[in-house]
N, C-alpha and C positions, 0 to 999 in steps of 0.2 A: 913297953907300951907304944913306943915309936914304931916298932916293927908291925904291930897290929894295925895301927893307923895307916901305915904305908901299904899294908896288904889290902885293907879295906878300900883304899883309893886306887888300887891297881885296875888296869883295864880288864884283866881276866876275871877279877871278882865282880866287877860291874856287869860284865857279859853273863856270868853265871847267875847273878841275882836277877837280871832281866829274864833269863830263860826260866828260872824257878818261878818267878811271878806270872809268866805266861802260862806255865803248867797249872798253877793255882787258879788262875782265871778260867782256864778250860775246865778244870774240875768243878769250879763253882757254877759255871754255865750248865754243865751236865747235871749236877745235883739240883740246881734251881729248876731246870726244866722238868726233871723227874718228880720233884715235889710239888711244883706249882700247877702242873697240868696232869691230865690223865693220859699222857702220851706213853706209848709203849717204850719200855726201857731201851731197847735197841736203837730207837730213833733219837732219844735223848743222848745216848752215847755217841752216835754218829755226828750229831750237831756239835756236841762238846769237843769231839776230836778235830773238828774243823775250826773251832774257836781259837786255839793256840796259834796255828799257822796264819790265820786271818789277822790276828793282832800283830804278829811279826810283819806280815806283808804291809799293813797299814802304818807301821812305825817308820817315819821318814828318816830316822837316825840309823836304821839298819842298812848296811851296805851290801849284804849278801844277796838279797832279792827283795822285791816289793817296790814301794814308792820311792825309797831312797837309793835304789840301785841304778846303775847306768844302763 
């Protein structure tokens, strides 16, 4: 049990979880746009593909690029 807790608190797990949640958000944006509007599917996919990187860019905790980078 201690190994599992230690693994869940690791930096690698937290980074992987944030990446996964960004992918889920991008998918939700794509699906929401496709269902809520009568937009052509290719436009909804394009907007959804931009959502994930945009969320990462806006996260001040991210050091790779975006608002939190140097």
